[in-house]
Every structure is written in structure tokens, then in C-alpha cells.
C-alpha positions as CSV (number, residue, x, y, z in Angstrom):
1,M,-86.2,69.0,54.3
2,M,-88.0,67.4,51.4
3,N,-90.3,64.6,52.3
4,V,-89.6,61.8,49.8
5,R,-92.2,59.1,49.7
6,A,-91.6,55.6,48.5
7,A,-92.3,55.1,44.8
8,P,-95.3,53.0,43.8
9,P,-94.5,49.5,42.4
10,D,-95.1,50.5,38.8
11,W,-93.1,53.7,39.1
12,P,-89.8,53.4,37.2
13,A,-86.5,53.4,39.2
14,M,-85.3,56.9,39.5
15,S,-83.2,59.2,41.7
16,Y,-85.0,61.7,43.8
17,P,-85.9,64.5,43.6
18,A,-87.9,63.8,40.4
19,T,-86.8,65.8,37.4
20,A,-89.1,67.6,34.9
21,G,-88.4,64.7,32.5
22,Q,-89.5,62.1,35.0
23,I,-92.6,64.0,35.8
24,F,-93.3,64.2,32.1
25,Q,-93.1,60.4,32.0
26,L,-95.7,60.2,34.7
27,I,-98.1,62.4,32.7
28,L,-97.4,60.4,29.5
29,A,-98.1,57.2,31.3
30,R,-101.3,58.8,32.7
31,Q,-100.2,57.9,36.2
32,A,-100.7,61.5,37.2
33,S,-102.8,64.3,35.8
34,S,-102.7,67.0,38.5
35,R,-100.1,68.7,40.6
36,S,-101.4,67.1,43.7
37,E,-101.1,63.6,42.2
38,I,-97.5,64.4,41.1
39,G,-96.7,65.6,44.6
40,R,-98.2,62.5,46.1
41,L,-96.2,60.1,43.8
42,T,-92.9,62.0,44.0
43,G,-92.9,63.6,47.4
44,L,-92.0,66.9,45.9
45,S,-93.4,70.1,47.5
46,R,-96.1,72.1,45.7
47,T,-93.5,74.8,44.8
48,A,-91.1,72.1,43.3
49,V,-93.9,70.5,41.3
50,T,-95.0,73.9,39.9
51,A,-91.4,74.7,38.9
52,R,-91.1,71.5,36.9
53,I,-94.6,71.9,35.4
54,N,-93.6,75.4,34.3
55,Q,-90.5,73.9,32.6
56,L,-92.6,71.5,30.6
57,A,-95.2,74.2,29.8
58,A,-92.5,76.5,28.5
59,H,-91.6,73.9,25.8
60,G,-95.3,73.4,25.0
61,L,-95.2,69.7,26.1
62,I,-98.2,69.8,28.4
63,A,-101.6,71.3,28.2
64,L,-103.7,72.5,31.2
65,D,-107.4,72.0,31.2
66,A,-108.7,74.6,33.6
67,T,-112.3,73.5,33.3
68,V,-111.8,70.6,35.8
69,E,-113.9,71.2,38.9
70,S,-112.0,72.0,42.1
71,T,-112.7,70.3,45.4
72,G,-111.8,73.5,47.1
73,G,-108.9,75.9,47.2
74,R,-106.8,76.4,44.1
75,P,-108.5,75.2,40.8
76,A,-107.3,71.6,40.1
77,G,-106.4,71.9,36.4
78,R,-105.9,68.6,34.6
79,L,-102.5,68.1,33.0
80,S,-102.1,66.3,29.8
81,F,-99.5,65.7,27.0
82,N,-99.7,68.2,24.2
83,A,-99.0,66.0,21.2
84,S,-99.3,68.9,18.8
85,A,-96.4,70.8,20.4
86,G,-94.0,69.6,17.7
87,V,-93.4,67.0,15.0
88,V,-90.9,64.3,14.1
89,L,-89.6,63.4,10.7
90,A,-89.0,59.7,9.8
91,A,-87.2,58.0,6.9
92,S,-87.0,54.3,6.3
93,I,-84.2,53.6,3.8
94,G,-84.8,50.4,1.9
95,R,-83.2,48.5,-1.0
96,S,-86.0,49.3,-3.4
97,R,-87.7,52.3,-2.0
98,I,-87.6,54.9,0.8
99,Q,-90.6,55.5,3.1
100,L,-91.1,58.9,4.6
101,A,-93.4,60.2,7.3
102,V,-94.3,63.3,9.4
103,A,-95.9,62.6,12.8
104,D,-96.9,64.6,15.8
105,L,-95.3,63.9,19.2
106,G,-98.1,61.4,20.0
107,C,-97.0,59.3,16.9
108,S,-100.1,60.2,14.9
109,L,-99.2,60.3,11.2
110,L,-99.7,63.7,9.6
111,A,-98.3,62.7,6.2
112,E,-96.6,59.6,4.6
113,E,-95.4,58.5,1.2
114,S,-92.9,56.4,-0.6
115,I,-90.3,57.7,-3.0
116,E,-87.9,56.1,-5.5
117,V,-84.3,57.3,-5.0
118,D,-81.1,55.7,-6.1
119,Q,-80.0,54.5,-2.7
120,E,-77.0,52.7,-4.2
121,S,-75.5,56.0,-4.9
122,D,-73.5,57.4,-2.0
123,P,-75.5,59.0,0.8
124,Q,-74.2,62.5,0.0
125,T,-76.1,62.2,-3.2
126,C,-79.1,60.3,-2.0
127,V,-80.0,61.9,1.3
128,P,-80.4,65.6,0.2
129,A,-83.3,64.6,-2.1
130,V,-84.9,62.7,0.8
131,V,-84.5,65.6,3.2
132,D,-85.9,68.0,0.6
133,R,-89.0,65.8,0.3
134,L,-89.5,65.6,4.0
135,H,-89.4,69.4,4.3
136,Q,-91.9,69.6,1.5
137,M,-94.2,67.2,3.3
138,L,-93.8,69.2,6.5
139,S,-94.8,72.4,4.7
140,G,-97.8,70.5,3.2
141,C,-98.9,69.8,6.8
142,G,-98.8,73.5,7.6
143,R,-95.9,73.1,10.0
144,P,-92.7,75.2,10.0
145,L,-89.2,73.7,10.3
146,A,-89.1,75.2,13.8
147,D,-91.7,72.6,14.9
148,V,-89.3,69.7,14.2
149,R,-88.2,68.1,17.5
150,G,-86.3,65.1,16.1
151,I,-85.6,62.9,13.1
152,G,-85.6,59.1,13.0
153,V,-83.9,57.1,10.3
154,S,-83.9,53.3,9.8
155,V,-81.4,51.6,7.5
156,P,-81.0,48.0,6.1
157,G,-77.9,47.1,8.1
158,S,-76.0,47.2,11.3
159,V,-75.4,50.7,12.8
160,D,-72.8,52.2,15.1
161,L,-75.2,54.2,17.3
162,S,-72.6,56.5,18.7
163,R,-71.9,57.8,15.2
164,G,-75.1,57.1,13.4
165,A,-73.2,55.3,10.7
166,M,-73.8,51.9,9.0
167,V,-71.2,49.2,9.7
168,K,-70.0,47.3,6.6
169,P,-73.5,47.1,5.0
170,I,-73.9,44.4,2.3
171,V,-76.9,46.1,0.7
172,L,-75.5,49.7,0.5
173,P,-71.7,49.4,0.5
174,S,-71.1,53.0,-0.4
175,W,-72.9,54.0,2.9
176,D,-70.3,52.3,5.0
177,G,-69.0,54.5,7.8
178,V,-70.8,57.7,6.6
179,E,-72.3,59.6,9.6
180,L,-75.9,60.2,8.6
181,P,-77.1,62.6,11.3
182,P,-75.4,65.7,9.9
183,L,-76.9,64.9,6.4
184,F,-80.4,64.6,7.8
185,R,-80.2,67.4,10.3
186,R,-78.8,70.1,8.0
187,D,-79.2,73.4,10.0
188,L,-81.8,72.1,12.5
189,R,-80.6,71.7,16.0
190,V,-82.5,68.4,16.8
191,P,-81.5,64.9,17.6
192,V,-81.2,62.4,14.7
193,L,-81.5,58.8,15.7
194,V,-80.3,56.1,13.2
195,D,-80.8,52.4,13.8
196,R,-81.2,49.1,11.9
197,D,-84.6,48.7,10.4
198,V,-85.6,45.5,12.1
199,N,-84.5,47.0,15.5
200,V,-86.8,49.9,14.9
201,M,-89.6,47.5,14.2
202,A,-88.9,45.6,17.3
203,I,-88.9,48.7,19.4
204,A,-92.2,49.9,17.8
205,E,-93.9,46.6,18.7
206,Q,-92.5,46.6,22.3
207,R,-93.8,50.2,22.8
208,G,-97.0,49.6,20.9
209,P,-99.1,46.4,20.4
210,L,-96.8,44.3,22.6
211,R,-96.3,47.0,25.3
212,G,-95.0,45.3,28.4
213,A,-93.5,42.3,26.7
214,A,-90.1,41.6,28.1
215,D,-89.0,39.1,25.4
216,L,-89.8,39.2,21.7
217,L,-88.4,38.3,18.3
218,M,-89.2,40.5,15.3
219,V,-88.4,38.9,11.9
220,K,-88.3,41.1,8.9
221,A,-88.6,39.2,5.6
222,S,-88.2,41.5,2.7
223,T,-85.3,42.1,0.3
224,G,-83.2,40.7,3.0
225,I,-84.0,38.8,6.2
226,G,-83.3,40.3,9.6
227,L,-84.1,39.7,13.3
228,G,-84.7,42.1,16.1
229,I,-84.2,40.6,19.6
230,V,-85.6,42.0,22.8
231,S,-84.6,40.1,25.9
232,G,-85.3,41.1,29.4
233,G,-87.0,44.3,28.1
234,T,-83.8,45.4,26.4
235,L,-83.0,45.5,22.7
236,Q,-80.0,43.3,22.0
237,R,-77.5,44.8,19.5
238,G,-74.3,42.8,20.1
239,S,-70.8,44.0,20.6
240,L,-70.3,44.3,16.8
241,Y,-73.9,45.8,16.3
242,A,-74.7,42.6,14.4
243,A,-77.1,40.8,16.7
244,G,-79.9,39.3,14.7
245,E,-78.2,38.9,11.4
246,L,-80.4,36.0,10.7
247,G,-80.1,36.2,6.9
248,H,-76.5,35.1,6.9
249,I,-76.8,31.9,9.0
250,P,-75.6,29.0,6.7
251,L,-78.1,26.3,5.8
252,P,-77.1,22.7,5.9
253,D,-78.2,22.2,2.3
254,G,-78.5,25.3,0.3
255,S,-77.4,23.7,-3.0
256,G,-74.4,26.1,-3.2
257,A,-76.5,29.3,-3.6
258,L,-74.2,32.3,-3.7
259,C,-75.1,35.1,-1.3
260,R,-74.4,38.7,-1.9
261,C,-72.2,38.7,1.2
262,G,-69.8,36.4,-0.7
263,Q,-70.6,33.2,1.2
264,T,-72.7,30.3,0.0
265,D,-75.9,28.8,1.3
266,C,-76.9,31.7,3.6
267,L,-80.6,31.7,4.5
268,E,-81.0,35.0,2.6
269,A,-79.5,33.5,-0.5
270,V,-82.3,30.9,-0.6
271,A,-85.3,32.7,1.0
272,G,-84.5,36.4,0.8
273,G,-86.6,38.7,-1.5
274,W,-83.7,39.4,-3.8
275,A,-83.0,35.6,-4.2
276,I,-86.7,35.0,-5.0
277,V,-86.5,37.8,-7.6
278,R,-83.4,36.2,-9.1
279,A,-85.1,32.8,-9.3
280,L,-88.2,34.2,-10.9
281,Q,-86.1,36.1,-13.5
282,R,-84.4,32.8,-14.4
283,L,-87.9,31.4,-15.0
284,G,-88.6,34.3,-17.4
285,R,-90.9,36.3,-15.1
286,D,-90.8,40.1,-15.4
287,V,-89.9,41.0,-11.9
288,R,-87.4,43.6,-10.5
289,H,-88.3,44.2,-6.9
290,V,-89.8,42.3,-4.0
291,R,-93.0,44.3,-4.5
292,D,-93.4,42.5,-7.9
293,V,-93.1,39.2,-6.1
294,V,-95.7,40.3,-3.5
295,T,-98.0,41.3,-6.4
296,I,-97.6,37.9,-8.0
297,A,-98.2,36.1,-4.7
298,L,-101.4,38.1,-4.0
299,G,-102.6,37.5,-7.5
300,V,-102.3,33.7,-7.0
301,T,-103.8,33.6,-3.5
302,R,-106.8,35.8,-4.5
303,R,-107.6,33.8,-7.7
304,P,-111.1,32.4,-7.3
305,S,-111.4,28.6,-7.2
306,A,-113.1,26.9,-10.1
């Protein structure tokens, strides 16, 4: 009968016996780097631990350093995450540009660039060019398509996660209800995750610089204004996938500014990037994108004092 030990305080709640995926999480978190440590933390027998390690090794997800000195008996062998076992592709769809990246499994960037594509065309027209470019970047990194383990896509609007489709987007109305995973996946058999841009940013902070923070607010102020909400360690999306639609909260005195959502005096209609562009154009300034506004702002702030 398996001897199951109590989990340590920082060990995530799980059902025993531990799966290969849960053991992988132990290795990722650097809570265990040897078979004996895994056995101690999970209560699994040496045979069970080896079977799960072999599963991970078969997918290339772990590396074994056989140079570690043994204290006697079988060589210890230090286990570590093999970040080079695959790559992920990423596309951040924006109003004025699309940012692309190729990263290894440890989130180290192998390639990144921004491209100009007519996002306001339907996704069936826009996405193929984006995927073509991602594949070219992948090839430029010397990695074959077979190395792709997943694709991440962020979009400027609420997303139905079960379908990977935008829900009534104001910025890209022609993308409404179109399931994006098949367009990005093509013939690859990999998961494609689609989410709202500011939610992706909030998750990145929670799992990066703010690791361990149970509650945080991420505000994205760009062409539009959005809010990512993490409460109790969980990203809040809302029953209509619209949690954090900060940009469309009405202001008490917005002077009747018309918002692109059809209402008046929304926060975005006054302080959003597109509203600032519109205001500067009315003043005769040659601006077309938020990037032009940023350039003007930096030029003003960096101007030397007299």
C-alpha cells in the first residue's frame, strides 16, 4: 500500500498519488530536483517516481544532470526544467499594430517584432498574414514547426474563453464571434489560448514581478483604457466576460464627448488614446496613432530647460 505523506505547507492542493504534471510543477518551482526529494514530498515509491520522470523525459521537458555527486548507491542525478524543449508563439493584436514573439518554454524571447496589418479587415483576411510572419520568425530562430507547443493571442476586447472568440468588440467589430484558435493553429495540433489584452498583462505580472500577490489591478492606457482584476489570486472575468471595462464608465462631466461605443462621456472618450489623437487633430497636429502622441509627449518632457 502506498505511503502517502502529508504535503508541505507551500505544496499546492492536489489529489494523491501525484501525477507527472504535478511532479513537473515541483521541478518548475525548484521545490524538488531529485527523485529522492520528489519521493519525500509526494510519498510515491521510487518506481512510481521513475515512471513519472520517464513520462516527462519522453516529452523532453526535463533534463538530467548526471554529474551531481552521489552520497552512495544509485547516482543522484539532478532534475531540471528543459526550457529548450519547445517554443511558444505569441501575437498581441492591437488597434494600430500587432506585436509578435517567439519564446522558449522558459519565457525567454527568441525573436520579437511589430507589424502593420489592417486589423479592421475581418480576421479571415488579417490572421493568415500574422501566422505567416510568426512561422517566418520561427524559421529564423532555427526551429521547426514541430517544436511549437502552444500559441497565445491577446486581443483588445472581451473574449469567450470556451470558443476563443471576441464578444461584441467595439474596436474590431468584424471580429465579433469569430473563433480565432483554428485560424492561428492551422495544421498544428497545439493549444491556442485567446484572452483580453489587459487580462494577459495582469496574469504576466502575477506570475512575474508580482509573483505571490493575491490582489492586483492592472490598468492599460493605450488606444483604449482597460482594467485587469486579480482578486484572491484569481483573475476576474465576469459572467459576461466584461469585468474591468473601465474605459466605458461614464464621467459626471464629460462635456458630451461621444464615445465609439455610442454613449457619451465615457472615460475612454475623454482620456483614451484615440480621443487624444482626435483632439490633437482638431488642433492641427499631424497625428494618426497613439504612438504619435507618445512621441510628442516624450519630445516635450525631454526638451532641455532654458
